[in-house]
N, C-alpha and C positions, 0 to 999 in steps of 0.2 A: 953593223952594230946589232946586237940581239934586240928583240922586241921587248918593250916595257911590259911588266906584269901588272894586271889590274889588282888593286888593293882589295882583298877580301880574305875571309878565313881560309879558303882553299889554297891561297898563294902565300899566306903570311910567313910560313915556315921556310920558304925558299927565296925570300927577298935578299937583296944585296947584304953581304955580311957586315958592311959598315953602318947598317941601319939597325938600331936596337929594337928588337921585336919582343912581344910579351912571352913570358915563360910559363904563365899559369894556365890552367885548364878553364876556359870560360864556361864550360858546361857545369862546373862546380860553383859558379858565382850565383848568389841569391840576390835578386833585385829588391832593394828596400829603400832606394832613393828615387823619387820621381822629380826630374828637373824640367821646368817649363822655360823654354826659350833657349834652344841649342845654338847659341851664338859662337862666333870665333872666341870671344872672351871666355865663355863657359868652357870651351874645349881647351883653351890655354891655361885655365885656372882650376876650377872645381873638378872637372873630369880628369885633369892631369894629377891633382892631389890624390884623387881616389885610385887612379891607376897605380901611382907610386905606393900607396898603402897596400893594395892587393899584391903588387909585384914583390915588394920588399918585406912585407910582414904577413903575407898569406891571409889577410883579412877578407874573407870571401863573402861576407854577409851584407855588403853594401854596394852591390852593383847598381848602375844607374839606368833608369828608364827615361830616355829622352822624349820630350813632348813639345811639339810646336803647335801653336794655335792660330797663326795668321796665314791668310792665303799667300802672302808674300814669302812665306817660309817653305813653300812647296819644293823649291829647287834643292835646298839643303836637305830636306827630308828625303827626296828621291836619291840624292847622292849617297847619304849615309845608309839608307836602306840597301842600296846596291852594294855598298862596301861592308855590309854586316856590322855597321856602327864603328868600323875602324877608320882612323885618319892619321895622317902624319903630322907630328908636332916638330917644327924646326926652330930651335933655340939659337939665337945669334948674339954672341958677346961683342962688345965694342972692339975687343982686340982681334976680331976676325975668327975666333973659334966658334964653329957651328956644330950643333948636335942634332941628329935626326933620329926620332923615336916614333914607333907606332903605338898609339894610345888605344886601349882595349876595354875601357871601363864602362862604355855605353853598350849595354847588352840587349836592350829593347828600344823600340822607337814607335811612337804614335803620332798621327797627324790629325788634329782636331777637326778641321773643315771636312776631312774625308769621312770620319766616323766619330762624332762627338760623344756618343754613348759609350764607345769603347774607352775613350779617355776618362770619362767620368767613372766607369767601372774600375779602371786601373787605379785611379786616385783613391777610390773607396776601398781597395783591397787591404786587408789587415796587414799584409806583408810590408806595405809602404809606411815607414816610420818618419821619413823626412820628405817634405815637398820643398824643393829649392827653386829659386827663380832668378832669371836675368831677363826681364821684360822691358827694360829701359823706363825712363820716367813717364813717358806718355801711357805706358801700360797701367799706371796707377790711377789715371783719370782724375788728376787733381785740378781744382779750380785755379786758373792762372793768377788770380788776384789774392784769394784767401789762403791758398795752399791746402785747403780741405778737400775731401772727396767730393767730386761733382756729381750729385744725384741726377742732374739734368742732362748728363752726357748722352748723346744719341745711342751709343752702344749699350748703355744701361737700359734705356727704353726698349731696345730690341730684345734684351735678355728677359725683360718682364713679359713681353709678348710671346717669346719662344724659349722657355726656360731649358728645354732639352737640346736646343741648338744655340748655345751661348756664344756671344761675341767677346766677352771679357773674361779675364782669368778668374774674376770673382764669381762669375756665373758658373764656371766649371767647378770651382771649389765649393760653392754652395750646394750644388747637386751631389757632389761626392760626399760631403760631410752629412748631408741629409741621409744618404744611404748608410753611412757609418753609424749614425745615431739609430736609425731604424733597425739595423742588424745587430746592435749591441757591440759594435766594434769601437775601440778607443780612438781618440783623435791622433794628431801627430804634430810634429814641429814644422812650422813654415819658415824657411830660411831665405830671406832676401839677400841676393848677392849683387844688387844694383848699386850704381855709383850715386846714391842720393843720401842726403843727411838723415841719420837715424832710420836706416832703411827698414829695420824690423818694426819699429814703432809706426812708421808710415804705412807699412803693409797692414799691420793690425788695425790701425784707425780706418784705413780705406775699406778693408774687408768687412769690419764690423759695421761701418756706416752703410755699406751696400746691403748687408744682411738685415739690418734694422729696418730698411726700407722695403725689401722684397720678401723677406721671410723672418719676421721678428721672433717667432716661436723658437727658431733654431739658436738664437743668440745666447741664451743662458748656457746651453750645452757647449757651444763653441768656447765661451769664456773659461769653462772648466776643462776643456779637452784640447786646447791648442796653446802653443808657445811661439813667440816671434823674436828670436835672438837678433840683435843688431850685429852687423859684421862690417869689417873693412877689407876690401879686396884691392889688390895692387899688382898688375902686370901689364906692361905696355904691349898691346896686341893690335897691329894695324889690319886693314882689310887685306884679304888675299888677292894678289895680282896675277894676271895670266902668266907673267914671267916666272912667278914662284912655281906654278904648276909645270911649266916647261923645264925649269931647272931641275926639279925633282925627277922628271922623266929622263932628262939627259944625264944627270950625274949618278942617279941611283937605279934607273930603269924601273921606276915605280909610277904607275898610272893612278894617281890620286886626284880626283876632280875637285877636291876642296881641302887642301892642306892648311895648316895654321902656322903663321910666323909669329914669333914673340921674342921679347928680350929675356935675358937669363934671370934677371932679378924678379922674384915673386914673393908676395907676402899675403897672408890671410890671417886676420885676427877676428875672433868671434866671442861674443858673450856666451858663457857656458850656461845656457838656459834651454835645455832640451827636454821634451816631454818624456821620451823613451830612450832606449839605448842609442848611442851615437857612435860613429866611427872614431877610432883613436887617431885622429888626424895629427895630434901633437907629435906622433912618431915620425911624421914627414915634414915637420917644421911649422905647422899651424899653431898659433898662440891663442889660448883661451883666457879671457879676462872677465872681470866683473863689470867693468864700465868701458865701453868702446869709445866714448866721446873724445878723449884726448888724442887717441890714435887717428880717429876719423878726421878731426880738425886738422891735424898735421898733414894728412894725406890730401884732403880736399883743397886746403889752402896753399899747399906747396906744389904737389904734383899736378893736380887738376887745374889749379889757377895758372901754374907755369905753362902747361900745355896751351891753355886759352890765350895767354899773353903772347907766346911765340906764334900761335896761329894767327892772331890779329895783326901783329907787327910784321910778321913774315909775309903774310898775304899782301899787305899794302906795299911791301918792298918788292913783290914779284916772285918770292920764293914759292916752291911747291911742296916741300917736305919739312918735317920738324928738324931733321938734322942739319939742313941748310940754314935755317933760322938760328938754331942753337950754336952753330959754328961761326956765326957772325958775332964778332967780339963786342960790337956795340949793343946788339940785342941781348946777348947773354949777360953782358955787364949790367944792362938795365934790369934784367930779371933777378940777378944776384942782389942788386940794391933793393929791389922790391921785397925779396925774401928777408933780407937782413934788417931793413929799416922799418918795414910795415907789417910783415907777417910774424916774424919771430917774437916781437913784444906781445903778441896776442895769444901765443901758445903756452901751454903748461907742460912740464916734464912728463914723459911717459916711461913706464916701467920697462926695463931691459931693452931700451932702445935709445940711441943717441940721435937727437933731432939734427944736430950738426952733421953727423955722419950720413944721415938720410938725405940731407940737403946736398951734400957733396956728391953722393952716389947718384942723385937725381940729375945733376948737371951732366954727369958722364952718360947716363941713360939717354937723355935728350940728344946728346951729340953722337950717339951710335950711328955710324954711317951705313950699317947693314940692316937697320930697321927703316924700311921705306914707308914711313907713316905720313900720309898726305895731310897737308894743312886744311884741305877742304873737309876731311873727316873731323879734324879737331874743331873746326869752326861751325860744323853742323849743329843746329839747335842751340846757338849761343845764347838765346833768350832764356834758356833754362840754366845755362852754365854760369853766366855772369852773376845772377843772384845767389847761386849756390857756392861759387868758388871765390869770387872777388868781393862782393858787397859785405859779407860777414866781417872781413878784415876792415873795410871802411867803417862799418858801424862801431866796432870795438875801438878803433883808433880815434874816431871822433869823440867817443865818450870820455877818452882819456886826454883829449886835446893834443894828440900826437899827429905826426905827419901822415897825410894821405896823398902826397904829391904824385907818386907813381900810379896809384890806383886811379886817381882822377885823370891822369894822362891816358891810362888804358881805356877808360870809359869814353874819353874824347876820341881816341883812335878807333874804338868800336863804332862810334857814331859815323866817323869817316868811312869805315869799312862798309857800312850799309849803303854807301853811295854806289857800291858795286864796281868800282874802277880802281886799279892799283896805280902806283906812281909812274908806271910806264904806259898808262892809258889803256891797259888791257882789262877787259871786263871779266867778271867771274860771277858764278851763281851764288845767291844767298839762300841757303837751304835751311829753312826754319818754319815752324808751324805758324808763326806770326810774321812771316817775311813782309807781307804787305804793310802791316803796321810799322815795322822797323824802317822800311824803305821810305814810307811817307814821313815818319817823324824825322828821319835823317835829312830829307829834302827840306822840311820846314825849318830845320836847325840852321840852314844857310842864312835865314833872316833873323831867327831868334834861337840861339843855341840851347836855351832851356827847354824848347819844345821836345827835344829827344828825351830829356829827363822826366817828362810828364807821362811816360808810359808807366802807368801805376802798377801793372802786374809785375814789372821788373824792379822799379826804383822806389816804390811806395812813396814816401814823402821826402825823398832825398833832394828833390828840386827846391825845397824850402830851406835847405841848410846853406847858409851864406859862405861858410868856409869851403865846403866842397864845390859849390857852384862857381865861386870865384876862380878857383884853380882850373876846374873843368873848362870854363869859358875861355880862359886865357890860353889853355893848351889847344882847344878846338880851333880857335881863331888862327893860331900859328900853323897847326897841322893842315888847315885848309889852304894855306898859302905856300907851304913848303913840303918837301918829301918827309916821309916818316923817319927815314934815316937821319936827315938833317935835324929833325925835331928832337929826336932822342939825344943826338950829340949836343945840340944847343942847350937843352935843359938839364941833362943828367951826366955830362962828362966832367 
């Protein structure tokens, strides 16, 4: 067998003919997007859309400069630097059709811990019109109880002491925009692509709160020279596994140390609120709207909530992947009932999109046997996911005196999940920033079920709602004595 070729610009033109390679000249691409947080999701989503726009419509003015700011990102930085920013995107349909494509839209790369001033200078460059982000919720440094920016976060204190060696994204942005102001350069659009409610508004509030504390004189200029569109992003993208790397090498003779696997369905909806010229993403399927909220609620309360539910129920049953849980008719039946009876009444129609069709497609996506998405990934940081994806539905249903049965069951199952043992007595790790608090509250709930609901940062005052607590207590008592499978069948069949 011939040796596999390392993925880089030198070899890209001689790769396996069954792999789609870029046809454009990267030397002609102008970098005007700086993206912070070069995650698998960014590479399956925003970088993919930009590649498609360059490839299909010759829009060469919006190449991406990738930027990573965390010490833990050193590995992906080293890999992509060695590969000239190239990586393989493998799209897997439920019907078994796979497409393999080399993505070439990341044309520069910087690593903050290695050279923070180089990152600050790049962000301050007038060529950069958009700074986009996938930094996950913890990158916004929100107070777990109030949801507001946490001025007392240790990383913020470090930024104040060492402003030119920042630890937060806000520290980098502050220094970059100070340079822009000093040099008479205009601001730019900051585009959050994170999976959080009102991501643009959240970014704006957090950034402006940070600046008001560390450099208040900059704030008036920022207000006039930045915009923060909200956006909704949607593509199922699991963690890359060693077998993915091996399969690419065996099937296509490509040595890519960090390919990306994703489902074929992809959606990106953005509020059209850009300070300067923006890419014409609508040419490759991106939808621009005036108000993102209806689309966002649909996605968060169906897809993200659905993932979370399958993660909790599936883990308790001993499953390891999303598709295993989704192909269990009892669990997928429970999820369909939750969507139909509890989520759908809370949603409003969205323009040019059928929620019923989205829901149907979602079930197919969850069942995709070719996307090896681990339940452990889905359940990571559940303390942030439950309040964002499940509890808004509970709140809306309670206000209308409508059913919250399935949501209460999910919360009870999550309490049991935090015991750390499945129904076959196999233990699993609880990966959460407040894992100690979750585990302790779950332990206390054996004597008093309401103790779990007293985690204020998650449930606020839900522990005082008699309708919810009655259902939750009933379900938790049963789940403690029976398997999760038996519990679902007993209450919801």
